[in-house]
C-alpha positions as semicolon CSV with decimal commas, in nm:
position;residue;x (nm);y (nm);z (nm)
1;M;-1,378;0,227;1,121
2;E;-1,251;-0,085;1,275
3;Y;-0,825;-0,115;1,367
4;I;-0,618;-0,379;1,480
5;V;-0,360;-0,303;1,769
6;L;-0,033;-0,453;1,647
7;N;0,223;-0,541;1,891
8;D;0,443;-0,201;1,859
9;G;0,071;-0,013;1,955
10;N;0,015;0,095;1,589
11;K;-0,316;0,055;1,469
12;I;-0,422;-0,058;1,122
13;P;-0,734;-0,085;0,947
14;A;-0,912;-0,401;0,972
15;V;-0,971;-0,365;0,622
16;G;-0,781;-0,266;0,331
17;F;-0,826;-0,234;-0,004
18;G;-0,606;-0,497;-0,172
19;V;-0,464;-0,441;-0,529
20;F;-0,399;-0,785;-0,651
21;M;-0,481;-0,845;-1,075
22;I;-0,527;-0,473;-1,094
23;P;-0,270;-0,379;-1,424
24;N;0,026;-0,121;-1,425
25;D;-0,185;0,050;-1,715
26;G;-0,306;0,368;-1,531
27;S;-0,604;0,101;-1,338
28;T;-0,432;0,071;-1,008
29;Y;-0,368;0,451;-0,945
30;Q;-0,715;0,524;-1,051
31;A;-0,884;0,226;-0,827
32;V;-0,619;0,361;-0,537
33;K;-0,732;0,719;-0,570
34;E;-1,085;0,623;-0,541
35;A;-1,061;0,362;-0,277
36;L;-0,886;0,647;-0,091
37;A;-1,146;0,931;-0,164
38;A;-1,417;0,623;-0,058
39;G;-1,235;0,642;0,280
40;Y;-0,968;0,335;0,286
41;R;-0,645;0,406;0,494
42;H;-0,537;0,041;0,430
43;I;-0,364;-0,043;0,089
44;D;-0,229;-0,384;0,052
45;T;-0,010;-0,430;-0,281
46;A;0,295;-0,651;-0,336
47;A;0,594;-0,637;-0,560
48;A;0,461;-0,961;-0,766
49;Y;0,181;-0,725;-0,869
50;F;0,434;-0,512;-1,069
51;N;0,196;-0,199;-0,972
52;E;0,376;-0,044;-0,624
53;A;0,484;0,263;-0,837
54;E;0,106;0,323;-0,934
55;V;0,001;0,257;-0,566
56;G;0,289;0,523;-0,446
57;T;0,172;0,805;-0,690
58;A;-0,218;0,753;-0,593
59;V;-0,092;0,799;-0,210
60;R;0,083;1,099;-0,290
61;D;-0,146;1,238;-0,522
62;S;-0,458;1,182;-0,286
63;G;-0,382;1,492;-0,090
64;I;-0,410;1,263;0,240
65;P;-0,143;1,272;0,512
66;R;0,109;0,984;0,429
67;E;0,130;0,937;0,819
68;K;-0,285;0,843;0,760
69;I;-0,224;0,584;0,534
70;F;-0,123;0,250;0,590
71;I;0,009;0,021;0,286
72;T;0,119;-0,313;0,304
73;S;0,357;-0,538;0,077
74;K;0,470;-0,871;0,010
75;L;0,826;-0,911;-0,105
76;W;0,931;-1,163;-0,328
77;L;1,105;-1,475;-0,200
78;Q;1,481;-1,325;-0,252
79;D;1,385;-1,010;-0,037
80;Y;1,324;-1,188;0,299
81;G;1,526;-1,048;0,532
82;Y;1,553;-0,734;0,721
83;E;1,816;-0,572;0,509
84;A;1,704;-0,764;0,169
85;A;1,308;-0,568;0,245
86;K;1,474;-0,225;0,314
87;K;1,611;-0,223;-0,065
88;G;1,294;-0,330;-0,217
89;R;1,086;-0,063;-0,017
90;L;0,778;0,124;-0,191
91;I;0,872;0,421;-0,232
92;I;0,619;0,694;-0,283
93;R;0,743;0,966;-0,504
């Protein structure tokens, strides 16, 4: 697997699995579970996709330690800025 080294020294997998346009009807959950089982360790999502909860549930149910999975997400315009972004964090239950 190829990685990109970030400014803080952390590494993110160069290839991620994107969930844009996957419905929030169980399809995102299934797709993310299958992507993780196939070896993906970078999941790309966004608040505007309205499927972040299914991403979180699939990550939790995968059995893969959370620290082994890198999740990137985009914010709504009104959520930009450090404090605003913390309020809209992706929560994995």
